[in-house]
C-alpha positions in Angstrom: 118.9 95.6 81.0 120.4 95.3 84.7 123.9 93.9 84.2 126.0 93.3 87.6 129.6 94.2 88.4 130.5 90.6 86.9 128.6 89.3 84.1 129.8 85.8 83.0 129.1 83.7 79.7 128.5 80.2 81.0 129.5 77.1 79.0 129.5 73.3 79.7 133.1 73.6 81.1 133.0 76.7 83.2 132.8 80.7 83.1 134.4 83.2 81.5 134.2 87.0 82.6 133.3 89.3 79.6 135.2 92.6 79.5 133.8 95.9 80.5 131.6 97.2 77.7 130.6 100.6 77.3 127.1 99.6 75.6 126.3 97.5 78.8 126.3 100.7 80.8 129.4 99.8 82.6 130.6 103.4 83.3 127.2 104.6 84.8 127.0 101.4 86.8 130.6 101.9 88.1 129.7 105.7 89.3 126.6 104.9 91.0 128.2 102.2 93.3 131.4 102.8 95.3 131.9 98.9 95.7 132.8 98.9 91.7 135.0 101.8 91.8 138.4 100.3 90.6 140.6 98.7 93.3 144.1 99.5 94.3 146.7 97.0 93.6 150.3 96.5 94.5 153.1 94.7 92.7 156.6 94.1 93.9 159.1 92.9 91.4 162.7 92.1 92.1 165.7 90.4 90.6 168.8 89.0 91.9 172.5 90.0 91.3 172.0 93.9 91.1 172.7 95.9 87.9 175.6 97.1 85.9 176.4 100.3 87.8 177.9 102.3 85.1 175.2 101.8 82.8 172.0 101.5 85.0 172.0 104.5 87.3 171.2 108.0 86.1 173.9 110.8 86.6 173.5 111.7 90.3 174.2 115.7 89.5 170.9 115.6 87.3 167.8 115.4 89.0 163.9 116.0 88.8 162.4 115.5 85.1 165.3 116.5 83.0 167.6 113.4 83.7 168.8 111.4 81.1 167.9 107.3 81.1 171.2 105.5 81.1 172.0 102.6 78.5 170.5 100.0 80.7 166.9 101.8 81.0 166.8 102.9 77.3 164.0 100.4 76.5 161.8 102.4 79.2 162.4 105.7 77.1 158.6 105.6 76.0 157.5 105.5 79.6 159.9 107.8 81.2 157.3 110.4 82.1 155.7 107.5 83.8 158.5 106.1 85.9 160.3 107.7 89.0 163.9 106.5 89.5 165.2 106.5 93.2 168.8 106.6 94.3 170.4 106.0 97.9 167.8 103.5 99.3 169.7 101.2 101.5 168.7 98.3 103.7 170.8 98.7 106.7 170.5 95.1 108.2 171.1 93.4 104.8 174.6 92.7 105.5 175.4 89.5 103.3 174.7 89.9 99.6 174.1 86.1 99.3 171.2 86.3 101.4 169.1 87.5 98.4 165.4 88.8 98.8 165.3 87.4 102.3 165.0 91.0 104.0 164.0 93.0 100.7 160.6 93.9 101.4 160.9 93.2 105.5 163.9 95.4 106.2 164.1 93.4 109.7 167.2 93.2 111.8 168.4 89.6 111.5 169.8 89.7 114.9 166.7 91.4 116.7 166.1 88.1 118.9 168.7 87.8 121.5 170.5 84.5 121.2 169.3 83.7 117.7 171.5 83.9 114.5 168.2 84.4 112.6 165.0 86.9 112.8 162.6 88.1 110.0 159.5 89.9 110.2 156.5 90.6 108.0 157.1 91.8 104.4 155.6 95.1 102.8 153.4 93.0 100.5 151.7 91.2 103.1 151.1 94.1 105.3 149.1 95.4 102.2 147.5 91.9 101.8 145.8 92.1 105.2 143.9 94.8 104.0 143.6 94.7 100.1 143.3 90.9 100.1 140.0 90.7 102.2 137.7 90.6 99.3 139.5 88.6 96.5 139.9 84.8 96.0 143.7 85.2 96.9 144.9 87.3 99.6 148.0 87.6 97.8 150.1 85.9 95.0 153.5 84.9 95.3 155.4 84.3 92.0 159.1 83.0 91.9 161.4 80.9 89.5 163.2 77.6 89.7 166.7 79.4 89.4 168.8 77.2 91.8 171.4 80.3 92.1 169.2 83.4 92.3 171.2 85.5 94.7 171.3 82.6 97.6 167.5 81.3 97.1 166.5 78.1 95.7 163.4 77.3 93.9 160.0 77.7 95.4 160.8 80.5 97.5 159.4 84.2 97.2 159.8 87.6 98.4 156.9 87.2 100.7 157.3 86.7 104.8 154.2 86.4 106.9 153.6 88.1 110.2 155.6 85.6 112.1 158.4 86.0 110.0 158.2 82.7 108.3 158.7 82.4 104.3 155.7 82.1 102.0 156.1 79.7 99.1 156.2 80.9 95.6 154.6 79.7 92.5 157.9 79.1 90.5 156.8 78.7 87.1 154.0 79.9 84.5 152.2 76.6 84.7 151.9 76.5 88.4 150.7 80.1 88.3 148.0 79.7 85.5 146.4 76.9 87.2 146.4 78.5 90.6 144.7 81.2 89.3 142.4 80.0 86.5 142.1 76.2 86.9 139.2 74.9 89.1 140.8 71.5 88.7 139.0 68.1 88.0 138.3 67.3 91.8 134.6 67.4 92.3 133.0 70.0 94.5 131.8 67.6 97.2 135.5 65.9 97.4 136.9 69.0 97.8 134.7 70.0 100.6 135.4 66.6 102.4 139.4 67.6 101.9 138.8 70.7 103.8 136.8 69.2 106.4 139.6 66.7 107.0 142.2 69.2 107.3 139.6 71.1 110.0 139.4 67.9 111.9 143.2 67.4 111.9 143.5 70.9 113.1 141.2 70.7 115.9 143.0 67.7 117.1 146.1 69.4 117.0 144.9 72.4 118.9 143.6 70.1 121.6 146.8 68.5 121.8 148.6 71.6 122.1 146.5 73.0 125.0 147.3 69.8 127.0 151.3 70.1 126.0 151.1 73.8 127.0 150.6 73.0 130.6 153.7 73.7 132.9 156.2 74.8 130.3 159.1 77.1 130.6 159.2 80.3 129.0 161.1 79.6 125.9 159.2 76.4 125.2 156.1 78.3 125.7 157.2 80.9 123.3 157.9 78.3 120.5 154.6 76.6 121.4 152.6 80.1 120.8 154.5 80.4 117.7 153.6 77.2 116.6 149.7 77.7 117.7 150.0 81.1 115.6 150.9 79.3 112.3 148.0 76.7 113.1 145.5 79.7 113.3 147.0 81.2 109.9 146.3 77.7 108.6 142.7 78.2 109.8 142.4 81.6 108.4 143.4 80.5 104.9 141.0 77.1 104.9 138.1 79.7 106.2 138.8 81.7 103.0 139.2 78.6 100.9 135.7 77.5 102.2 134.2 80.9 101.3 135.3 80.6 97.8 134.5 77.0 97.4 131.4 77.4 95.4 132.7 80.1 93.2 134.2 79.4 89.9 137.5 81.0 89.1 136.8 83.7 86.6 138.8 83.8 83.3 139.1 87.2 81.3 138.5 86.8 77.7 142.0 87.4 76.9 143.6 85.2 79.4 147.1 83.8 77.8 146.7 80.1 76.8 147.8 77.5 79.0 151.6 77.3 79.2 152.8 74.3 77.2 156.0 72.5 78.1 158.9 74.5 79.6 158.9 78.3 79.4 162.1 79.9 80.7 163.8 83.2 80.6 162.6 86.1 78.9 159.5 84.4 77.5 158.8 83.1 81.4 159.0 86.8 82.7 156.8 88.0 80.1 154.4 85.3 80.5 154.3 85.9 84.3 153.5 89.6 83.5 150.5 88.5 81.3 149.3 86.4 84.2 149.4 89.2 86.6 147.3 91.3 84.2 144.8 88.5 83.6 144.4 88.1 87.3 143.9 92.0 87.8 141.2 91.9 85.2 139.0 89.4 87.2 140.3 90.7 90.5 141.6 87.4 91.8 144.1 89.2 94.1 145.5 92.7 94.5 148.9 91.9 95.8 151.8 90.5 94.0 155.2 89.6 94.5 157.6 88.2 91.7 161.2 87.2 92.4 162.4 87.1 88.9 164.8 84.5 87.2 168.2 85.6 86.1 170.0 82.5 85.4 167.3 81.6 82.8 167.0 84.8 81.6 170.9 85.0 80.7 170.6 81.4 79.0 167.9 82.8 76.8 170.2 85.4 75.3 172.8 83.0 74.7 175.1 83.9 78.0 177.1 80.8 79.1 178.1 82.2 82.6 176.2 82.2 86.0 174.4 85.3 87.5 176.9 85.2 90.3 180.0 85.4 87.9 178.1 88.1 85.8 177.7 90.4 88.7 181.3 90.2 89.6 182.1 91.9 86.3 185.1 94.1 85.7 185.3 94.2 81.8 185.0 92.1 79.1 182.6 89.3 78.3 181.0 89.6 81.9 180.3 93.1 81.9 178.7 92.8 78.5 176.2 90.2 79.7 175.3 92.3 82.7 174.7 95.4 80.4 172.7 92.8 78.1 170.7 91.4 81.2 170.0 95.3 82.4 168.4 96.0 78.9 166.5 92.7 78.7 164.8 93.5 82.0 164.2 96.9 81.1 162.5 95.7 77.8 160.5 93.2 79.8 159.2 95.9 82.3 158.5 98.4 79.6 156.3 95.4 78.2 154.5 95.2 81.5 153.8 99.0 81.6 152.5 98.8 78.3 150.0 96.1 79.4 149.0 98.1 82.5 148.1 100.9 80.3 146.3 99.2 77.7 144.1 97.1 80.0 140.6 99.1 80.8 138.9 99.1 84.0 135.2 98.9 84.0 135.0 102.6 84.6 137.3 103.6 81.5 140.2 104.0 83.3 143.2 101.7 83.2 145.2 99.5 85.2 147.9 101.7 85.3 146.0 104.3 87.1 145.3 102.0 90.0 148.7 100.0 90.6 151.6 100.7 92.6 154.6 99.2 91.2 158.2 98.8 92.5 160.7 97.2 90.7 164.3 96.7 91.7 167.1 94.5 93.7 168.6 94.2 97.2 172.2 94.6 95.5 173.6 97.3 93.9 176.2 95.1 92.0 178.7 92.4 93.3 178.6 92.4 96.7 177.7 96.1 97.3 174.4 96.5 99.2 174.2 100.5 99.2 172.0 102.3 96.6 169.6 99.7 95.9 168.2 99.9 92.2 164.9 101.3 92.3 162.1 102.2 90.0 158.6 103.2 90.9 155.6 103.5 88.5 151.8 103.2 88.4 149.5 105.8 90.0 148.0 104.0 92.5 149.8 105.2 95.1 150.1 109.1 94.3 153.4 109.1 93.6 155.0 111.8 91.4 156.0 110.0 88.4 158.6 111.3 85.8 161.5 112.3 88.3 164.9 111.2 89.1 165.2 111.3 93.1 168.6 111.4 94.7 167.8 111.3 98.5 170.3 111.5 101.4 172.9 108.4 101.6 171.6 105.5 103.2 168.2 106.6 103.4 166.1 103.4 104.8 164.7 101.0 102.0 162.0 100.7 104.3 161.0 104.2 103.8 159.8 103.4 100.3 157.7 100.6 101.4 156.0 102.8 104.2 155.5 105.4 101.7 154.0 103.2 99.1 151.6 101.4 101.8 150.5 104.8 103.0 150.0 105.6 99.4 147.5 103.0 98.7 145.7 103.8 101.9 147.5 101.2 104.2 147.6 103.0 107.8 151.0 101.7 109.0 152.6 103.3 111.4 156.2 102.2 110.4 157.9 99.2 108.8 161.0 97.7 109.4 163.7 100.2 110.3 161.9 103.0 108.6 162.1 106.6 109.7 159.2 108.0 107.9 158.1 108.3 104.2 159.8 109.8 101.6 158.1 113.2 101.1 159.6 114.0 97.8 157.8 111.0 96.3 154.6 113.0 97.0 156.0 116.8 96.1 
C-alpha cells in the first residue's frame, strides 16, 4: 500500500492526522525521502520576575557534569543529563527591569537611533522563522498570557519582534491558541476567499495612495513612509501565505488536547499551552514557538496572595517562600514538557526531543538585577552538548546564546543583536 507522508482520516466534520505507524512503513518511507526527515524546531520560553537567586543557580565553583541541581531545579533531576545550565549571560542594553521581555530575544540597543528614545530590532525567533517557517501553515506561533503585571507587559504581547522592530501579538490564552492551531472555523470557504480579496483590494489602494504621497517628502518623512510601506508588504506576505493554505484543512493529531472549556489559569494554563505546542509539532503546523509565560496567575494557582513584583523583591519570610515555590512549580512544568517531547515519536522513530532546540529563562536575575540571566537549554535540535553546567565569562552577551542556537539549527546568521560570537563551550 502506498502511504503519503501525511495520511488523514476523513469524516463529515474534518480531518484527523493519524500517528506514524511502523506497520504502514513510515520508517522505510522516511528514510527514502529527505523531505520526510524530521524538521528542526525552535522553542523560546520566558517568564517574568526572575528567580530566587539562592535556590535556583547552581554553585559556580562546580562546573561540567558533576554539579548539583539546586532546590529550585530539583523537579528537573530526571532530565539532568539532558539540560544545560548557563551562567553569566547578560543583555547589556536591557537597563530597566520593568521593560520585561522587550529586548530579551532581540538584544537591541534601545537608543540606537539618534533622537529617539526607543528602538528595537528583530527577535531571534523571527530570524529562525524566516527560514524554518517557509513550509508550514504558520510561519511562527507567539503564545502569551493575560497577566496585567507580568514584568512590564500587558495582555496580548509576546516575546517576538519583526524585522522592523515592531511587536507581534501573542495568543494570550489556551482557547485562542487551540482555535488558531486546530479550528477551521464556521466561515464558508468562499466567504473566506472573499475576505482575503477585500483585504487585497484595500492594500492595493493604500499602496497607490502612498506612491502619490511619497513625492517630494523630506528625509524624515520619507523614512517614516518607507517604514509604513514595509509594514504593508509584511501584511501582503502574510495574506499570500494565508491564500496558499486556504484550501488545506488544519491537521489535528489523534492526541490533540480537548478544547479548553472556561477559564484555565496558572499552573494548568502553562501545562495546556505545552500540550498544544506538542500537538502543533506533531502535525508540523509551525516550527518556531515563543511563549511568554504567566507569573501572576501561577502564584494564585498555588495559593499565593502577593503579586509577582512584590515577590521578586523578597528578602526573607513569606515573599521568599513564594519565590521558592514559584521556582519549583516552573521547574516541574518544564520537566513535564521535556517528558512530552521525549515521549512523542516522529515518523522515523525518533522523538521530538531529538529535533527541538528549547531555551528557557528570564531577562531578570532577581529584583532589579539584570546580570546573569537565568538560562536553561535543552533538546538536541541545535547540537548542544547537554548535561553540563557552564559558567561563562562575566557579562557574556545574551545575544551570543541566540546566535549559537540559530547557527545550531542551520540558520546562517552572521550576528544577532550585540553578539560577539557563538558560545563554543555549548558545542564542546
